[in-house]
C-alpha positions as CSV (number, residue, x, y, z in Angstrom):
1,M,-85.9,-178.5,-161.5
2,Q,-88.8,-180.9,-161.5
3,S,-88.1,-184.3,-162.7
4,A,-91.4,-184.7,-164.6
5,K,-90.4,-181.8,-166.9
6,K,-89.9,-182.9,-170.4
7,P,-87.0,-181.8,-172.7
8,A,-87.3,-180.5,-176.2
9,C,-90.0,-182.6,-177.9
10,F,-89.8,-181.3,-181.4
11,L,-86.8,-180.8,-183.5
12,F,-87.0,-178.8,-186.8
13,V,-84.2,-179.2,-189.2
14,L,-83.2,-176.6,-191.8
15,F,-80.1,-175.4,-193.9
16,L,-78.8,-172.1,-192.9
17,C,-76.4,-170.1,-195.4
18,V,-75.3,-166.6,-196.1
19,S,-75.5,-165.6,-199.8
20,N,-72.0,-165.6,-201.5
21,R,-73.0,-163.1,-204.0
22,L,-72.1,-160.2,-201.8
23,W,-68.9,-161.7,-200.5
24,A,-65.3,-162.2,-201.8
25,E,-64.2,-163.8,-198.6
26,P,-65.8,-166.1,-195.9
27,V,-68.3,-164.6,-193.3
28,T,-67.2,-165.7,-189.9
29,D,-69.9,-164.5,-187.8
30,A,-73.2,-162.3,-187.9
31,T,-75.6,-160.7,-185.4
32,I,-78.7,-158.4,-185.5
33,I,-79.1,-155.0,-183.7
34,D,-82.1,-152.9,-184.1
35,G,-83.2,-154.8,-187.2
36,Q,-80.0,-154.5,-189.0
37,T,-77.7,-157.4,-189.7
38,Y,-73.9,-157.0,-189.1
39,F,-71.4,-159.3,-190.6
40,C,-67.8,-160.1,-189.6
41,S,-65.0,-161.1,-192.0
42,Q,-61.3,-160.4,-192.4
43,S,-62.2,-157.0,-194.3
44,G,-63.9,-155.9,-191.0
45,I,-67.4,-155.2,-189.8
46,S,-70.2,-154.7,-192.6
47,V,-73.8,-154.0,-192.4
48,E,-76.4,-155.2,-194.9
49,R,-78.8,-152.5,-196.3
50,G,-81.1,-153.8,-199.0
51,D,-78.9,-155.7,-201.5
52,Q,-75.8,-153.8,-200.7
53,L,-73.1,-154.4,-198.0
54,H,-71.5,-151.3,-196.3
55,L,-68.2,-151.4,-194.5
56,V,-68.8,-150.0,-191.0
57,Y,-65.3,-150.3,-189.4
58,Q,-62.1,-152.2,-190.0
59,P,-60.2,-152.9,-186.9
60,D,-56.4,-153.0,-186.7
61,F,-56.6,-156.8,-186.1
62,R,-58.5,-159.6,-187.9
63,S,-62.1,-159.7,-186.9
64,V,-63.4,-163.2,-186.3
65,C,-66.5,-162.9,-184.2
66,L,-69.0,-160.2,-183.0
67,V,-72.0,-159.8,-180.8
68,G,-74.4,-157.1,-179.9
69,Y,-73.5,-155.1,-176.7
70,G,-76.4,-153.0,-175.6
71,C,-78.5,-151.3,-178.3
72,T,-75.9,-149.3,-180.1
73,S,-72.7,-151.1,-179.8
74,L,-70.8,-154.4,-181.0
75,L,-68.3,-156.4,-179.1
76,V,-65.8,-157.6,-181.8
77,G,-63.3,-160.5,-181.2
78,G,-60.2,-161.6,-183.2
79,G,-56.5,-160.8,-183.4
80,E,-53.6,-162.4,-185.1
81,P,-52.9,-166.1,-185.2
82,E,-50.5,-167.3,-182.6
83,I,-49.7,-163.7,-181.8
84,S,-52.4,-162.0,-180.1
85,G,-56.2,-162.3,-179.1
86,Q,-58.1,-159.0,-179.0
87,V,-61.5,-157.6,-178.4
88,G,-63.0,-154.2,-179.0
89,I,-66.2,-152.4,-178.5
90,L,-67.5,-150.5,-181.6
91,D,-70.0,-147.7,-180.8
92,L,-72.3,-147.6,-184.0
93,T,-73.6,-144.1,-183.2
94,N,-70.1,-142.5,-183.6
95,G,-67.8,-145.1,-184.9
96,Q,-65.5,-145.0,-181.8
97,F,-63.6,-148.3,-181.3
98,N,-61.8,-149.2,-178.2
99,S,-59.9,-152.5,-178.1
100,I,-57.5,-154.5,-175.7
101,Q,-55.3,-157.6,-176.1
102,V,-56.5,-160.4,-173.9
103,A,-54.7,-163.5,-175.1
104,R,-51.7,-164.7,-177.1
105,D,-53.9,-166.2,-179.9
106,L,-57.1,-165.4,-181.6
107,V,-60.4,-164.8,-179.9
108,Y,-62.8,-167.2,-181.9
109,A,-66.2,-166.5,-180.2
110,V,-67.8,-164.0,-177.8
111,D,-71.0,-163.5,-175.8
112,V,-72.3,-160.9,-173.5
113,R,-74.7,-161.0,-170.6
114,D,-75.4,-157.5,-169.1
115,N,-72.0,-155.9,-168.4
116,K,-69.9,-159.1,-168.6
117,A,-68.2,-160.7,-171.7
118,A,-67.1,-164.2,-172.3
119,L,-64.4,-164.8,-174.7
120,A,-63.4,-168.2,-176.4
121,C,-59.8,-168.3,-177.4
122,A,-57.7,-170.5,-179.9
123,D,-55.3,-171.3,-177.0
124,G,-58.1,-173.1,-175.3
125,S,-58.8,-170.7,-172.6
126,V,-62.3,-169.3,-171.8
127,L,-62.1,-165.7,-170.2
128,T,-64.4,-163.2,-168.9
129,L,-64.3,-159.3,-168.8
130,I,-66.4,-156.6,-167.2
131,L,-67.4,-154.2,-170.0
132,P,-67.0,-151.5,-171.0
133,D,-63.7,-150.9,-169.3
134,F,-62.2,-154.5,-170.0
135,I,-61.4,-155.2,-166.4
136,S,-61.1,-158.5,-164.4
137,N,-59.6,-160.4,-167.1
138,H,-60.3,-164.0,-165.7
139,V,-59.8,-167.4,-166.9
140,I,-63.0,-169.3,-166.2
141,H,-61.9,-172.8,-167.5
142,Q,-59.4,-174.3,-170.1
143,H,-60.0,-176.6,-173.1
144,T,-57.2,-178.8,-174.5
145,A,-57.7,-177.3,-178.0
146,T,-59.3,-174.2,-179.7
147,V,-62.5,-173.0,-178.1
148,T,-65.1,-172.5,-180.9
149,V,-68.3,-171.4,-179.1
150,V,-69.2,-169.7,-175.7
151,Q,-72.5,-168.8,-174.1
152,F,-73.8,-167.5,-171.0
153,S,-77.1,-169.0,-169.5
154,N,-79.9,-166.5,-169.5
155,N,-80.0,-166.4,-165.6
156,G,-76.1,-165.7,-165.4
157,L,-75.6,-168.9,-163.2
158,W,-73.7,-170.7,-165.9
159,L,-71.1,-170.3,-168.6
160,A,-70.7,-173.1,-171.3
161,S,-68.2,-173.5,-174.0
162,G,-67.4,-176.1,-176.8
163,G,-64.1,-176.7,-178.8
164,L,-62.1,-178.7,-181.1
165,D,-61.4,-181.2,-178.3
166,S,-65.1,-182.4,-178.6
167,L,-65.8,-181.2,-175.1
168,V,-68.5,-179.1,-173.8
169,I,-67.4,-177.5,-170.4
170,L,-69.7,-175.9,-168.2
171,S,-68.7,-173.6,-165.2
172,S,-70.7,-172.0,-162.4
173,L,-70.4,-168.2,-162.3
174,T,-72.0,-167.9,-158.7
175,V,-69.9,-170.4,-156.6
176,E,-66.3,-171.7,-156.8
177,T,-66.6,-175.3,-158.1
178,E,-64.6,-177.5,-160.5
179,P,-65.8,-177.1,-164.2
180,I,-68.0,-179.8,-165.5
181,L,-66.8,-181.7,-168.5
182,L,-69.4,-183.1,-170.8
183,Q,-67.7,-185.7,-173.0
184,D,-70.6,-186.8,-175.1
185,H,-69.5,-185.5,-178.6
186,T,-66.9,-187.2,-180.7
187,A,-66.0,-184.2,-183.0
188,K,-65.6,-180.4,-182.8
189,V,-68.4,-178.7,-180.9
190,E,-70.0,-176.1,-183.3
191,C,-72.8,-174.5,-181.3
192,L,-74.5,-174.2,-177.9
193,T,-77.7,-172.8,-176.5
194,F,-79.5,-172.6,-173.3
195,S,-83.3,-173.1,-173.2
196,P,-85.1,-169.9,-172.4
197,D,-85.8,-171.2,-168.8
198,D,-82.2,-172.5,-168.6
199,D,-83.4,-175.9,-167.6
200,F,-81.5,-177.4,-170.6
201,L,-78.3,-176.9,-172.6
202,A,-78.2,-178.1,-176.2
203,S,-75.0,-178.7,-178.2
204,G,-74.4,-179.5,-181.8
205,A,-71.2,-180.8,-183.4
206,Q,-69.5,-182.1,-186.4
207,D,-70.2,-185.6,-185.5
208,G,-73.9,-184.7,-186.7
209,K,-75.5,-185.1,-183.2
210,I,-77.3,-182.9,-180.9
211,R,-76.9,-183.6,-177.2
212,I,-79.4,-182.1,-174.6
213,H,-78.5,-181.9,-171.0
214,A,-80.7,-181.0,-168.0
215,V,-79.0,-178.3,-165.9
216,S,-79.5,-177.7,-162.2
217,Q,-80.9,-174.1,-161.4
218,Q,-79.5,-174.2,-157.8
219,E,-77.3,-171.3,-157.2
220,Q,-74.9,-173.4,-155.1
221,P,-74.8,-176.9,-156.8
222,M,-73.3,-179.1,-154.0
223,V,-72.7,-182.4,-156.1
224,K,-71.3,-182.0,-159.6
225,A,-72.8,-185.2,-160.9
226,N,-76.2,-184.0,-159.8
227,S,-75.9,-180.7,-161.5
228,V,-75.9,-181.8,-165.2
229,R,-77.0,-184.9,-166.8
230,L,-77.4,-186.1,-170.5
231,I,-81.2,-186.7,-171.3
232,R,-81.5,-187.0,-174.9
233,T,-79.4,-187.4,-178.2
234,Y,-80.6,-186.5,-181.7
235,T,-78.7,-188.1,-184.6
236,N,-79.2,-189.0,-188.3
237,L,-81.1,-185.8,-188.8
238,G,-81.2,-185.9,-192.6
239,L,-78.7,-183.1,-193.1
240,E,-76.6,-184.3,-196.0
241,K,-73.2,-182.5,-196.6
242,M,-73.9,-182.2,-200.4
243,A,-77.3,-181.0,-200.3
244,S,-77.8,-177.7,-201.9
245,T,-81.6,-177.0,-201.3
246,E,-83.5,-176.3,-198.1
247,S,-84.3,-179.3,-196.1
248,T,-87.1,-179.8,-193.5
249,S,-86.5,-183.5,-192.9
250,M,-87.4,-184.5,-189.5
251,M,-85.3,-186.5,-187.0
252,N,-85.0,-190.3,-187.2
253,D,-84.0,-190.5,-190.9
254,N,-82.3,-193.9,-191.1
255,R,-80.8,-193.5,-194.6
256,Q,-77.1,-194.4,-194.6
257,N,-75.6,-191.0,-195.7
258,D,-72.7,-188.8,-194.7
259,Y,-74.5,-186.4,-192.6
260,A,-73.3,-182.8,-192.2
261,S,-72.3,-181.3,-188.9
262,I,-74.7,-179.5,-186.8
263,G,-73.6,-175.8,-187.4
264,A,-76.4,-173.8,-185.6
265,I,-79.1,-174.5,-183.0
266,A,-81.7,-172.3,-181.2
267,W,-84.7,-172.7,-179.1
268,G,-87.9,-171.8,-181.0
269,G,-90.8,-169.6,-179.9
270,I,-92.9,-172.7,-179.2
271,P,-92.0,-174.1,-175.7
272,E,-90.0,-177.4,-176.0
273,T,-89.0,-176.7,-179.6
274,L,-85.5,-176.7,-180.9
275,V,-84.4,-175.6,-184.3
276,A,-81.1,-177.0,-185.9
277,G,-79.4,-176.0,-189.1
278,S,-76.2,-176.9,-191.1
């Protein structure tokens, strides 16, 4: 990675929400497949068509998270608290659902890259599985508290996770090295995203901060300290906890307010642009 390359230069801030008028219970996750939005809640998996929600499938375990798998399937995670962590594949074309128990506590977050799945578990473990047969259940690394978010890099070289322990942990998927612990946040990590070129990893947390790390793209990083380095922190973004309307406040708002946590971040279509929401 060239040292002269700049990190995200622009940060747009907005509030993200799911309308409560359709729901009698919290939505825990959502994803889009083929232009349709699928939601996850304790009632199961639903799809929004127009102004109506339609129940697609109700697993035999509590559904907590989901992500698109291929063009016609969903990978669903969940389980029963302190009893089991389970994942299943829902085929949207025929309604077939195949599942497996992978842990002894809830699966909180999932991600998919090609035929590999990453699972973030309430017991602190981060697992990988080969899909669609659920083989090679392997612990990549371990947090000291519940893992809340997990994501593959776009090139498949890295797997990142964040948790209640305020840590972001980064593991190489191509070479056996010790996981890299990024101890920059001071509260629960809510979201992670790699830049489209995988040169940067951004994380958002309940401390109201976004941290951006530069990530080495060498397939065999020899020195851990040189693989990942903190290059920028955004704070005081103008996202207030009690705000009820959309906000487009830019960074560097110096008002002494109780700022909300960073609940979602994504790299925008414009190069070097990061979008954040709460």
